[in-house]
C-alpha positions in Angstrom: -46.1 -14.3 -84.5 -43.6 -11.5 -84.8 -43.4 -9.1 -81.8 -44.7 -5.6 -82.6 -42.8 -2.5 -81.7 -44.6 0.3 -79.8 -43.4 2.8 -82.4 -45.9 1.3 -84.9 -48.9 1.9 -82.7 -51.1 5.1 -82.9 -52.4 6.1 -79.5 -55.8 6.7 -81.1 -56.0 3.1 -82.1 -55.6 2.1 -78.5 -58.3 4.5 -77.4 -60.6 2.9 -80.1 -59.7 -0.6 -78.9 -60.5 0.3 -75.3 -63.8 1.9 -76.4 -64.9 -1.2 -78.4 -63.9 -3.5 -75.6 -65.9 -1.5 -73.1 -69.0 -1.0 -75.3 -68.8 -4.5 -77.0 -69.9 -2.6 -80.1 -68.1 -0.8 -82.9 -71.0 1.6 -83.5 -71.4 2.5 -79.8 -67.6 3.0 -79.5 -67.6 5.3 -82.6 -70.4 7.4 -81.0 -68.4 7.6 -77.7 -65.3 8.8 -79.5 -67.1 11.1 -81.9 -66.2 9.1 -85.0 -68.2 7.8 -87.9 -68.7 4.0 -88.0 -66.6 3.6 -91.2 -63.8 5.5 -89.5 -64.0 3.3 -86.4 -64.1 0.2 -88.6 -61.1 1.3 -90.6 -59.1 2.0 -87.4 -60.0 -1.3 -85.9 -58.9 -3.0 -89.2 -55.5 -1.2 -88.9 -55.1 -2.5 -85.4 -56.0 -6.0 -86.4 -53.3 -6.0 -89.1 -50.7 -4.6 -86.7 -51.5 -7.1 -84.0 -52.2 -10.0 -86.4 -55.4 -10.9 -84.5 -59.1 -10.4 -85.1 -59.4 -8.8 -81.6 -63.2 -8.8 -81.8 -65.7 -11.3 -83.4 -69.4 -10.9 -84.1 -71.7 -11.7 -81.2 -75.4 -11.1 -80.4 -75.9 -7.4 -79.9 -72.3 -6.4 -81.0 -68.9 -8.0 -80.7 -66.9 -10.2 -78.3 -63.2 -9.9 -77.6 -60.8 -12.7 -78.6 -58.4 -14.2 -76.0 -55.7 -11.9 -77.3 -57.9 -8.8 -76.8 -58.8 -10.0 -73.3 -55.1 -10.2 -72.4 -54.4 -6.8 -73.9 -57.4 -4.9 -72.4 -56.1 -4.5 -68.9 -52.7 -3.2 -70.0 -54.3 -0.7 -72.4 -56.8 0.5 -69.8 -54.0 1.0 -67.3 -51.8 2.8 -69.8 -54.6 5.2 -70.9 -55.6 5.8 -67.3 -52.0 6.7 -66.4 -51.7 9.1 -69.3 -55.0 10.8 -68.5 -54.0 11.2 -64.9 -50.6 12.8 -65.9 -52.1 15.0 -68.5 -55.0 16.0 -66.2 -52.7 17.0 -63.3 -54.0 20.3 -61.9 -52.0 23.4 -62.8 -52.2 24.6 -59.2 -50.8 23.6 -55.8 -53.1 23.0 -52.9 -50.9 23.8 -49.9 -53.5 22.9 -47.2 -53.9 19.4 -48.6 -50.3 18.7 -49.8 -47.9 16.3 -48.1 -45.0 17.4 -50.4 -41.4 17.4 -49.1 -39.2 20.4 -50.2 -35.4 20.1 -50.0 -33.3 23.2 -49.5 -29.6 23.9 -49.5 -28.9 26.1 -46.5 -26.0 26.6 -44.2 -26.3 26.2 -40.4 -26.4 29.9 -40.0 -29.1 30.1 -42.7 -31.1 27.5 -40.8 -31.0 29.7 -37.7 -31.9 32.8 -39.6 -34.7 31.5 -41.9 -36.2 28.3 -40.6 -38.0 29.4 -37.5 -40.2 32.0 -39.4 -40.5 29.8 -42.5 -41.7 26.7 -40.5 -44.2 28.8 -38.5 -45.7 30.1 -41.8 -45.7 26.7 -43.5 -47.4 25.2 -40.4 -50.2 27.8 -40.7 -50.6 27.5 -44.5 -49.7 23.9 -45.3 -49.5 21.6 -42.2 -48.7 18.5 -44.2 -45.8 20.0 -46.1 -42.3 19.0 -44.9 -38.9 20.6 -45.3 -35.4 19.0 -45.4 -32.2 21.0 -45.4 -29.4 19.5 -47.5 -26.1 21.5 -47.4 -24.1 20.9 -50.6 -20.8 22.0 -52.0 -21.1 25.1 -54.2 -20.4 23.2 -57.4 -23.1 20.7 -56.6 -25.9 23.3 -56.3 -26.8 24.1 -59.9 -27.0 20.4 -61.1 -28.9 19.5 -57.9 -31.5 22.2 -58.6 -31.8 21.1 -62.3 -32.2 17.5 -61.4 -34.8 18.2 -58.6 -32.5 16.8 -55.9 -33.1 20.1 -54.1 -35.8 22.6 -54.8 -34.1 25.8 -53.5 -30.8 27.2 -52.3 -30.6 30.0 -49.8 -27.6 32.2 -49.1 -24.8 34.3 -50.3 -23.7 32.2 -53.3 -21.7 34.5 -55.6 -20.1 31.5 -57.4 -23.4 29.8 -58.1 -24.5 30.7 -61.7 -27.1 29.6 -64.2 -29.9 29.6 -61.7 -33.1 31.7 -61.3 -32.9 33.9 -58.3 -34.5 36.7 -56.3 -32.7 39.0 -53.8 -34.0 38.5 -50.3 -31.9 40.9 -48.2 -28.6 42.8 -48.1 -26.3 42.3 -45.1 -22.7 42.9 -44.1 -20.0 41.2 -42.0 -19.2 42.6 -38.6 -17.2 41.6 -35.5 -19.1 40.1 -32.6 -17.6 40.3 -29.1 -18.8 39.6 -25.6 -20.4 42.5 -23.7 -17.7 44.2 -21.6 -14.9 43.1 -23.8 -11.8 45.4 -23.3 -11.9 46.2 -27.0 -15.3 47.9 -26.7 -14.0 50.5 -24.2 -12.0 52.5 -26.8 -13.7 54.7 -29.3 -12.2 54.2 -32.7 -13.3 54.6 -36.3 -12.0 54.3 -39.8 -8.3 53.4 -40.2 -7.7 53.4 -36.4 -10.5 50.8 -35.9 -9.1 48.7 -38.7 -5.6 48.8 -37.2 -6.8 47.9 -33.8 -8.3 44.6 -35.1 -4.8 43.3 -35.0 -5.1 43.2 -31.2 -8.0 40.8 -31.2 -7.9 37.0 -31.3 -10.5 35.2 -33.4 -12.6 32.1 -33.9 -13.2 31.2 -37.5 -15.7 28.9 -39.3 -14.2 26.5 -41.8 -17.3 26.2 -43.9 -17.9 29.9 -44.4 -15.3 30.9 -47.0 -16.1 34.6 -47.1 -15.3 35.2 -43.4 -12.0 33.3 -43.9 -11.3 35.5 -46.9 -11.8 38.7 -44.9 -9.4 37.5 -42.2 -6.9 36.6 -44.9 -7.2 40.1 -46.6 -6.6 41.7 -43.2 -3.6 39.5 -42.5 -5.4 38.2 -39.4 -4.9 34.5 -40.0 -2.2 34.3 -37.3 -4.7 35.8 -34.9 -7.1 32.8 -35.3 -7.1 30.8 -32.1 -10.0 28.4 -32.9 -11.4 27.0 -36.1 -14.7 25.3 -36.0 -17.1 23.7 -38.4 -20.4 25.5 -37.6 -21.5 29.1 -36.9 -24.2 28.4 -34.4 -21.7 27.3 -31.7 -19.9 30.7 -31.8 -22.2 32.8 -29.6 -21.5 30.6 -26.6 -17.8 30.7 -27.3 -17.7 34.4 -27.8 -19.7 35.0 -24.6 -17.4 32.8 -22.5 -14.0 34.2 -23.9 -12.3 37.2 -25.3 -12.4 35.7 -28.8 -14.0 37.7 -31.7 -15.8 36.3 -34.7 -16.5 37.8 -38.1 -20.2 37.1 -38.9 -23.3 38.6 -40.6 -24.8 41.6 -38.9 -28.3 40.3 -39.3 -27.5 37.2 -37.3 -25.4 39.0 -34.8 -28.2 41.4 -34.0 -30.4 38.5 -32.9 -27.7 37.4 -30.5 -27.2 41.0 -29.2 -30.9 41.4 -28.5 -30.6 38.5 -26.0 -27.9 40.4 -24.1 -24.3 39.6 -23.4 -22.8 40.7 -26.8 -21.4 43.7 -28.5 -21.2 44.5 -32.2 -18.3 46.3 -33.9 -18.6 47.4 -37.5 -15.2 48.0 -39.1 -15.0 49.0 -42.8 -14.0 45.6 -44.0 -13.1 44.8 -47.5 -15.9 42.6 -49.0 -18.1 43.3 -46.0 -21.3 43.9 -47.9 -23.1 40.9 -49.4 -26.5 39.8 -50.5 -28.6 36.8 -49.6 -30.7 35.3 -52.5 -33.1 32.5 -53.1 -32.0 30.3 -56.1 -34.0 27.7 -58.1 -33.9 26.0 -61.5 -35.5 27.5 -64.6 -36.7 23.9 -65.3 -39.1 24.2 -62.3 -40.0 27.9 -62.9 -43.6 27.1 -63.7 -44.1 24.2 -61.2 -47.0 25.2 -59.0 -45.5 23.9 -55.8 -42.2 25.6 -56.5 -43.9 28.8 -57.3 -46.0 28.6 -54.1 -43.0 28.2 -51.8 -41.1 30.9 -53.6 -44.0 33.3 -52.9 -44.1 32.3 -49.2 -40.3 32.9 -48.9 -40.3 36.2 -50.7 -43.2 37.5 -48.6 -41.4 36.5 -45.4 -37.9 37.7 -46.1 -37.6 39.9 -49.1 -36.7 43.4 -48.2 -38.6 46.2 -49.9 
């Protein structure tokens, strides 16, 4: 017997086969599917020709499956059940019952800024939902969003294009110093303040290109005394030394509220920037994606 290719099978013939197998009757199967008996008989005849097997033979009260039909029945029922489950997937997301894991691109400084409030809200609304942060190189972000490797990307990502996005907040880069730093005793503004930056020594963060770019534009690269990998170690370093750091004002204010720090706001080039939430158009209509976008926007989007 020649093997049959799936392209030759009409899905409706498999539904008819399943109905006849379950009902053990062509007429009862026709009623269940809303077909006339001649239409059901014709469809069953087509399937017999395709499979080169009688499939069902006459029996008291209806029909009985052949050995081939018995072997085929479980696979057909499983396939139809899988299709029905996929097609019947709800078009809404139930956060309270979900155990979904969301993966998000976020820098270490973004984790400190956004995760505490976000996890508190998710814990209240969706206690089974999990988050994983997955920092990626800028060039990896769009394909990772499109493939579903990550669900969202947070941050100031001016070189990331071809994504859906919403603006969350506007921020600017400032200089963070320890409280009582000699630099804070003088009152300067404008050009005088910019010129006096040459007197400071700095700690820089290798992974945050924009702060490095600002130091380059101001010709302060020779004033960098420490280069580190992560932002979140900087407050302890600044508080213990006379080193200065260029960092987002939004984050610096959180440190300053704890005491021990001073903020200076020079008119840097490139000092203003925007933090956005990025996702893929492919998942625009996904209920889970839409739900978390709404939670994030409600928490962090400036009006």
